[in-house]
N, C-alpha and C positions, 0 to 999 in steps of 0.2 A: 504494501499499500502505497509506504512513506518514499519509494523511488519512485514515483510520479510527480513530487511535489515540487519539481524544478521546472514545471511544465505552467504553474501557476504564477501569475503577477502578485506579490506579494500584498497589494491592495486586496485582491479580491482571495487570498488564502488566510490572512490572518484577520480578518471580522469572522471568518469560521471557526477558528482556534478561540477567538476572547469572545465572543458570543456563546460558545457552549460553555467556557470556564465561568464566565461574569456572569451571565445572563445579559443584562443591561448592556445597549453599544451607545456610546460614548466616542470621542476624537481618540484614535490609537494616535500616539507620539512616538516617533523613530528614531532612532539614532547610532553610528558605528561604532562600533567600542573594539580598541583595539587591546590586544594581551591582557582577558579580561583574569587568566589565572595565574598572570606576571610570572610566564615562563616560557622559554622558547625550548624550540625543538633542536634535534641535532644538529639540522641546518642553518641556526642561526636564527630562526624566523618565527614567528607568531601568527594566531589567528584571528583575523579580521571577523566580527559578528554583527547581526542585524538584534541591537535591542529596542524591543516593541513594549510601549508602557498603556497599561489601560486600567482605570477604575484600582491605583494602588497595585497592581499585578505586573510581573515583569515577565517577559521571557527571553530565549536568547536564540538565535537562529545562524546555524553555521556557513558560511559561504563557501567554504573551502579556499578561500584567497588566505595565502601567508605572505607576510611581509616582513623583510627586516626593521629591526628599530629605528634605523636611521631614515628610513623612507615613508614612516608616518612622523605627522605633527600633534602633538597635544594640542597645541591650543585651537588649534580647527577642526578638527578630528577628521583630518584628511589623507591622502597620502600624495607625496610630492611628484 
């Protein structure tokens, strides 16, 4: 079932998850999070995740994007 997740656009998929978890649908806030677990893998890179926040609940979605620390800007939450 979860192998098909990549087919959905995030704006379509996340409301389905949150409506199941929270019931009420308000605005979902998204942000990119780099190295949430504060560890690097053997290649010296860390995962970029999407944090989705709704009604005081957060979920993290894996992007399968790995970046080196010097390629990420903490100020803007973006890659260089």
